[in-house]
C-alpha positions in Angstrom: 0.0 0.0 0.0 1.2 3.4 -0.9 2.4 5.4 2.1 0.3 8.3 1.1 -2.8 6.0 1.2 -1.9 4.9 4.8 -2.1 8.4 6.2 -5.9 8.8 5.8 -6.4 5.3 7.3 -4.2 6.1 10.3 -6.1 9.4 10.8 -9.4 7.6 10.6 -8.1 5.0 13.1 -6.9 7.7 15.5 -10.2 9.6 15.3 -12.0 6.3 15.8 -9.9 5.4 18.8 -10.4 8.9 20.3 -14.2 8.7 19.7 -14.3 5.3 21.3 -12.2 6.5 24.2 -14.4 9.6 24.7 -17.5 7.5 24.5 -16.2 5.2 27.2 -15.1 8.1 29.3 -18.5 9.7 28.9 -20.2 6.5 29.9 -18.0 6.2 33.0 -18.5 9.9 33.9 -22.3 9.4 33.5 -22.2 6.4 35.9 -20.2 8.4 38.4 -22.4 11.4 38.0 -25.5 9.3 38.8 -23.9 8.3 42.1 -23.1 11.9 42.9 -26.5 13.2 42.1 -28.1 10.4 44.1 -26.1 11.6 47.1 -27.1 15.2 46.5 -30.8 14.0 46.2 -30.5 12.2 49.5 -29.4 15.4 51.2 -32.5 17.1 49.9 -34.7 14.1 51.0 -33.2 14.3 54.5 -34.3 17.9 55.0 -37.4 18.2 57.2 -39.0 20.8 54.9 -39.8 18.5 51.9 -41.2 15.1 51.1 -40.0 13.4 47.9 -43.0 12.2 46.0 -41.2 10.6 43.1 -37.8 10.5 41.4 -37.0 8.9 38.0 -33.4 8.8 36.6 -32.7 7.7 33.0 -29.0 7.3 32.2 -27.6 7.5 28.7 -24.1 7.5 27.3 -23.5 11.2 26.7 -26.4 12.6 28.8 -29.0 11.6 31.3 -32.3 12.9 32.5 -33.9 13.1 35.9 -37.4 14.1 36.9 -38.3 14.7 40.6 -41.4 15.9 42.4 -41.2 17.2 45.9 -43.9 18.5 48.3 -43.8 20.8 51.3 -43.8 18.6 54.4 -47.4 18.9 55.8 -46.1 18.1 59.3 -44.4 21.5 59.4 -47.6 23.4 58.4 -49.9 21.9 61.0 -48.3 23.1 64.2 -48.4 26.7 63.0 -51.4 26.7 60.7 -49.4 28.6 58.2 -51.5 30.8 55.9 -54.6 29.0 57.0 -54.3 26.6 54.1 -57.4 24.7 55.0 -59.4 27.7 54.0 -57.9 27.6 50.5 -59.3 24.2 49.7 -57.3 21.4 48.2 -53.9 23.1 47.6 -51.1 20.9 46.4 -47.8 22.3 47.6 -45.8 20.4 45.1 -43.0 21.2 42.8 -41.5 19.2 39.9 -38.2 19.8 38.2 -36.3 18.1 35.3 -32.6 17.9 35.2 -30.5 17.4 32.0 -27.1 15.9 32.9 -24.4 16.3 30.3 -21.6 13.8 31.0 -17.9 14.6 31.1 -15.1 14.7 30.4 -15.8 17.9 28.4 -19.6 18.4 28.7 -19.6 22.1 27.9 -17.2 21.9 24.9 -19.9 22.7 22.3 -20.7 25.8 24.3 -17.1 27.0 24.0 -16.1 25.9 27.5 -13.3 23.3 27.5 -13.3 22.9 31.3 -13.0 19.2 32.3 -16.0 18.2 34.4 -17.7 15.0 35.6 -21.0 16.5 34.6 -22.9 19.7 33.9 -26.4 19.7 35.1 -29.1 22.2 34.1 -32.4 22.3 36.0 -35.8 23.4 34.7 -38.6 24.0 37.2 -42.1 22.9 36.1 -44.7 25.5 37.2 -48.4 25.0 37.0 -50.1 26.5 33.9 -51.3 29.7 35.6 -48.0 30.4 37.1 -46.2 29.6 33.8 -48.5 32.0 31.9 -47.8 34.8 34.4 -44.0 34.2 34.3 -44.1 34.3 30.5 -45.8 37.8 30.7 -43.1 39.0 33.0 -39.9 37.3 31.7 -40.9 36.7 28.0 -39.0 33.8 26.5 -36.4 33.8 29.3 -36.5 31.0 31.8 -37.6 32.6 35.0 -35.2 30.5 37.2 -32.0 29.3 35.7 -29.9 26.7 37.6 -26.7 25.0 36.5 -24.7 22.6 38.6 -21.1 21.9 37.5 -19.6 18.8 39.1 -15.8 18.3 39.1 -14.2 14.8 39.1 -13.5 15.0 42.8 -17.2 15.8 43.4 -16.6 19.4 44.3 -19.1 21.6 42.5 -20.5 25.0 41.8 -24.2 25.7 41.5 -25.1 28.9 39.6 -28.5 30.4 40.1 -29.8 33.2 38.0 -33.1 35.1 37.9 -32.9 37.4 34.8 -33.8 41.0 34.8 -37.1 42.2 33.4 -39.3 45.3 33.0 -43.0 44.6 33.3 -45.8 47.2 32.8 -49.6 47.3 32.8 -50.6 50.6 31.3 -54.3 50.5 32.3 -53.6 49.4 35.9 -50.6 51.9 36.0 -48.4 49.1 37.5 -44.7 48.9 36.7 -42.0 46.6 37.9 -38.3 46.9 37.1 -36.2 44.0 38.4 -32.5 44.1 37.8 -31.9 40.4 38.3 -30.2 38.1 40.8 -27.0 36.1 40.4 -26.0 33.6 43.1 -23.1 31.1 43.3 -22.9 28.1 45.6 -19.5 26.4 45.7 -19.5 23.1 47.7 -17.2 20.3 48.6 -18.0 16.9 47.4 -19.1 15.7 50.8 -20.9 19.1 51.4 -18.7 19.7 54.4 -17.8 23.0 52.9 -20.1 25.5 51.4 -19.5 29.1 50.1 -22.4 31.2 49.0 -22.4 34.5 47.2 -25.6 36.3 45.9 -26.2 39.8 44.5 -29.5 41.5 43.5 -28.8 45.0 42.2 -32.3 46.3 42.7 -36.1 46.4 42.4 -38.5 49.2 41.5 -42.2 48.8 41.8 -44.9 51.4 41.4 -48.7 51.0 41.6 -50.1 54.2 40.1 -50.7 56.9 42.7 -51.0 54.3 45.5 -47.3 54.0 46.2 -43.8 53.0 45.2 -41.2 50.6 46.5 -37.4 50.7 45.8 -34.8 48.2 47.0 -31.2 48.7 46.1 -28.1 46.5 46.2 -29.0 43.4 48.2 -25.9 41.1 48.9 -25.3 37.9 50.8 -22.1 36.1 51.4 -21.4 33.0 53.6 -18.4 30.8 54.1 -19.1 27.6 56.1 -17.3 24.4 57.0 -18.4 21.4 59.0 -16.9 21.1 62.5 -16.0 18.1 64.6 -19.5 18.0 66.1 -21.1 17.9 62.7 -22.4 21.5 62.7 -21.6 24.1 60.1 -19.2 26.7 61.3 -18.1 30.0 59.7 -19.6 33.4 58.9 -22.3 35.0 56.9 -23.1 38.6 55.9 -26.2 40.1 54.5 -26.3 43.8 53.4 -28.9 46.1 51.9 -27.9 49.5 50.7 -31.3 51.1 50.9 -35.1 50.5 50.8 -37.8 53.1 50.3 -41.6 53.0 50.4 -44.0 55.8 49.7 -47.7 55.8 50.0 -49.5 59.1 49.3 -53.0 58.1 48.2 -54.3 56.8 51.6 -54.6 58.8 54.8 -52.3 58.9 56.6 -49.5 59.2 54.1 -46.5 57.0 54.6 -42.9 57.7 53.6 -40.2 55.3 54.8 -36.5 55.2 53.9 -34.2 52.6 55.3 -30.5 53.2 54.9 -27.6 50.7 55.1 -28.9 47.6 56.8 -26.4 44.7 57.6 -26.6 41.4 59.4 -23.4 39.4 60.4 -23.3 36.0 62.0 -20.2 34.1 63.1 -20.0 30.6 64.5 -16.8 29.0 65.8 -15.8 25.8 67.6 -13.4 25.5 70.6 -12.9 21.9 71.5 -16.4 20.5 72.1 -18.0 23.9 72.5 -19.7 26.3 70.0 -19.6 30.1 70.2 -22.0 32.0 68.0 -22.6 35.7 67.6 -24.9 38.0 65.5 -24.7 41.7 64.8 -27.4 43.9 63.2 -26.6 47.4 62.2 -28.8 50.0 60.7 -27.5 53.4 59.6 -30.8 55.1 59.7 -34.6 55.0 59.2 -36.5 58.0 58.1 -40.2 57.7 58.9 -42.4 60.6 57.6 -39.6 63.0 58.1 -38.5 61.8 61.6 -35.0 60.3 61.9 -34.5 57.0 63.7 -31.1 55.4 64.1 -28.4 54.5 63.9 -29.3 51.2 65.6 -27.1 48.4 66.7 -27.9 44.9 68.1 -25.1 42.6 69.1 -25.9 39.2 70.7 -24.0 36.0 71.4 -24.4 32.5 72.7 -21.2 30.9 74.1 -20.0 27.6 75.5 -22.7 25.5 73.9 -22.0 21.8 73.9 -21.5 21.0 70.2 -22.3 17.2 70.2 -25.5 17.9 72.1 -26.6 20.6 69.6 -25.9 18.2 66.7 -27.9 15.4 68.4 -30.8 17.7 69.2 -30.9 19.0 65.6 -31.1 15.4 64.2 -33.7 14.3 66.8 -36.0 17.3 66.3 -35.7 16.9 62.5 -36.8 13.3 62.8 -39.8 14.3 64.9 -40.9 17.0 62.5 -40.7 14.6 59.6 -42.5 11.6 61.2 -45.0 13.0 63.8 -48.2 14.4 62.2 -50.2 15.5 65.2 -49.1 19.0 66.4 -49.7 18.4 70.1 -47.8 15.1 69.9 -45.0 16.8 68.0 -44.6 19.5 70.5 -44.6 17.0 73.4 -42.0 14.9 71.8 -39.7 17.9 71.1 -40.1 19.0 74.7 -39.3 15.5 76.0 -36.2 15.4 73.7 -35.0 18.7 75.0 -35.5 17.6 78.6 -33.6 14.3 78.1 -31.0 14.9 75.4 -30.5 18.6 76.0 -29.2 18.3 79.6 -25.5 18.4 78.5 -26.2 21.9 77.2 -27.1 23.0 80.8 -24.4 21.0 82.5 -21.6 22.9 80.6 -22.1 26.4 81.8 -23.8 28.0 78.7 -23.9 31.8 78.5 -26.2 34.2 76.5 -25.5 37.9 76.1 -27.1 41.0 74.6 -23.7 42.7 74.3 -25.3 45.9 73.0 -28.7 47.2 72.0 -28.6 50.8 71.0 -31.4 52.7 69.1 -31.2 56.4 68.6 -34.7 57.9 68.6 -35.9 61.5 68.2 -36.5 61.5 71.9 -33.0 60.1 72.7 -31.2 56.8 72.9 -32.5 53.5 74.2 -29.6 51.3 75.5 -29.6 47.8 76.9 -26.8 45.4 77.9 -27.6 42.0 79.5 -26.0 38.8 80.3 -27.4 35.4 81.4 -25.3 32.4 82.4 -25.9 29.0 84.1 -23.1 27.8 86.4 -22.7 24.4 88.1 -26.0 22.9 86.9 -26.9 19.4 88.0 -29.6 17.2 86.5 -31.6 17.2 89.8 -31.9 21.0 89.7 -34.8 20.7 87.2 -37.0 19.3 90.0 -35.8 22.1 92.4 -36.8 25.5 91.0 -35.2 27.5 93.8 -31.9 25.6 93.4 -32.1 26.2 89.6 -32.5 29.9 90.3 -29.4 29.9 92.4 -27.4 28.4 89.5 -28.3 31.4 87.3 -26.2 34.5 87.0 -27.7 37.5 85.3 -27.2 41.2 84.9 -28.8 44.0 82.9 -28.3 47.7 82.4 -31.1 49.7 80.8 -31.4 53.4 79.8 -34.6 54.8 78.3 -35.5 58.5 77.5 -38.5 59.5 79.7 -40.2 60.8 76.6 -40.2 57.4 75.0 -42.1 55.9 78.0 -44.5 58.9 77.8 -45.1 58.3 74.1 -45.9 54.7 74.7 -48.3 55.5 77.6 -50.1 58.0 75.5 -50.4 55.5 72.6 -52.1 53.1 75.1 -54.4 55.8 76.3 -55.4 56.8 72.8 -56.2 53.2 72.0 -58.7 53.3 74.8 -60.6 56.1 73.1 -61.6 53.7 70.3 -63.6 51.7 72.9 -67.1 53.0 73.5 -68.3 53.5 77.0 -71.6 51.9 78.2 -73.4 55.2 77.4 -72.0 55.1 73.8 -69.8 58.1 74.4 -66.1 58.5 74.0 -63.9 59.8 76.8 -62.3 63.2 76.3 -58.9 62.9 74.6 -57.1 65.6 76.5 -58.4 64.5 79.9 -57.5 60.9 79.3 -54.0 61.8 78.1 -53.5 64.1 81.2 -54.6 61.3 83.5 -52.3 58.8 81.8 -49.4 61.3 82.0 -50.0 62.0 85.7 -50.2 58.3 86.5 -46.9 57.8 84.8 -45.2 60.6 86.6 -46.5 59.3 89.9 -45.2 55.8 89.2 -41.8 57.1 88.2 -41.5 59.1 91.4 -42.5 56.1 93.4 -39.9 53.8 91.7 -37.3 56.5 92.1 -37.9 56.8 95.8 -37.6 53.0 96.1 -34.2 53.2 94.2 -35.6 50.8 91.5 -34.9 53.4 88.8 -32.7 56.4 88.6 -33.6 59.7 86.9 -30.8 61.8 85.3 -32.5 64.7 83.6 -34.8 63.3 80.9 -33.2 59.8 81.0 -34.4 56.9 83.2 -32.0 54.1 84.0 -31.7 50.9 86.1 -29.1 48.3 86.8 -29.9 44.9 88.1 -27.9 41.8 89.1 -28.9 38.3 90.0 -26.2 36.2 91.7 -26.3 33.3 94.1 -30.1 33.5 94.3 -30.0 37.2 95.4 -31.3 40.2 93.5 -29.7 43.6 93.6 -31.1 46.7 91.9 -29.0 49.8 91.6 -26.8 48.5 94.4 -29.6 47.7 96.8 -30.6 44.2 97.9 -34.2 43.3 97.0 -35.4 40.3 99.0 -37.8 38.1 97.2 -41.0 36.7 98.8 -39.5 33.4 99.8 -36.3 35.1 101.2 -38.0 37.5 103.6 -39.0 36.1 107.0 -42.6 36.8 107.9 -42.6 39.9 110.2 -45.3 38.4 112.4 -43.2 35.3 113.2 -40.1 37.5 113.8 -41.9 39.6 116.4 -43.9 36.7 118.1 -43.0 36.5 121.9 -41.9 33.2 123.2 -44.5 31.7 125.6 -43.2 30.9 129.1 -43.5 27.3 130.3 -46.2 26.7 132.9 -45.1 26.7 136.5 -44.9 23.3 138.0 
């Protein structure tokens, strides 16, 4: 055979070998992807929020397809009577989705992405016809919820979630919505022991004719979590909102609200067997009908929580929520579980703290700092309330502007005006407010004289401490009913013995 004739044959053989090798690799990747997706499906099935109604997986050589139907767990609805669903008739809280799984080793090559992957999974949510018709009006030909899961060969993966932007307008109803979209990324470890989340929604504008407008700008969320030794997820998360405004001018009274720079941070760490967790909320300001509120700060923490016990309780409570249908029985089983399996939490000196609560109001600042700890708890203390109280250590410092209390009292008084008297008449507003104000002043004077509160100009404050079963308020001991000896017994003369 002529050497020149051998070259095409060799090329065909090489191409054929490569095609055969790729087909085999794709089949193998598809088989491995099925195992990975089954594991991910089981994680969903184990959540207490859903019940898996059905799952069908059809594996091919280059691609596979999965169709799953899930429903909201009815056991979670019954205890809280969420949304009064029984009044809506036969509502099926079900959702079906179809996944198209493109097998590796190069599943996205035809899309111009040469990244090696075990599989690339796209998910399509199946909405009911009415919902689908509404979404088509809003999003047009765009898929309303776009989900893609890229699975690497070590089972690490990245889920990308996108809700595209849209502008929707109804001219006759004078309704307009402008949504700037949402993009979220969830990067996870193959065993889901590590999860990083990032989400951004630039903004939403909604207007309903002359009734009102709503604007939300720059919503962001980030979280970095890793599973600890006890099985709990540790790490930090941060949610921020640049601003939110709402205006209502058509109804009386008019309403104009602007929220500025809201953030929420949470951090959870592990020290040996114990979990420390803290949360911080910060608000730069809130403008309500021209009145400035804020800045506001809330900082709380829960420390020295026994990690293995928290993990055990989480699993037990999840099982109860999934399996027990009767609300009363569910609550009873959860309480019994907390009482039996939750004791190590109490034995290990847990501590809760409001490190700082500060809210600036037009009348002044409201400030609170409080701590609560349990020291030296023993199981038998649950049956001895007074002994349990002795184990508690607590302290609190509170400052409140006097005008804030007055405003609250007057609100309460005005609410009474809405209630008719027996004669069908309303009490006089000014008289009722003056009476309420005088009663408040009298009560403040009485508490000040008893040293239960302190008055410094227009600010009222108090400081309390509970330790070793004793209460102190502003440095003065306050005996509790069971601690004060009856006066009559203390002054009772001793009877003389009869003469023999």
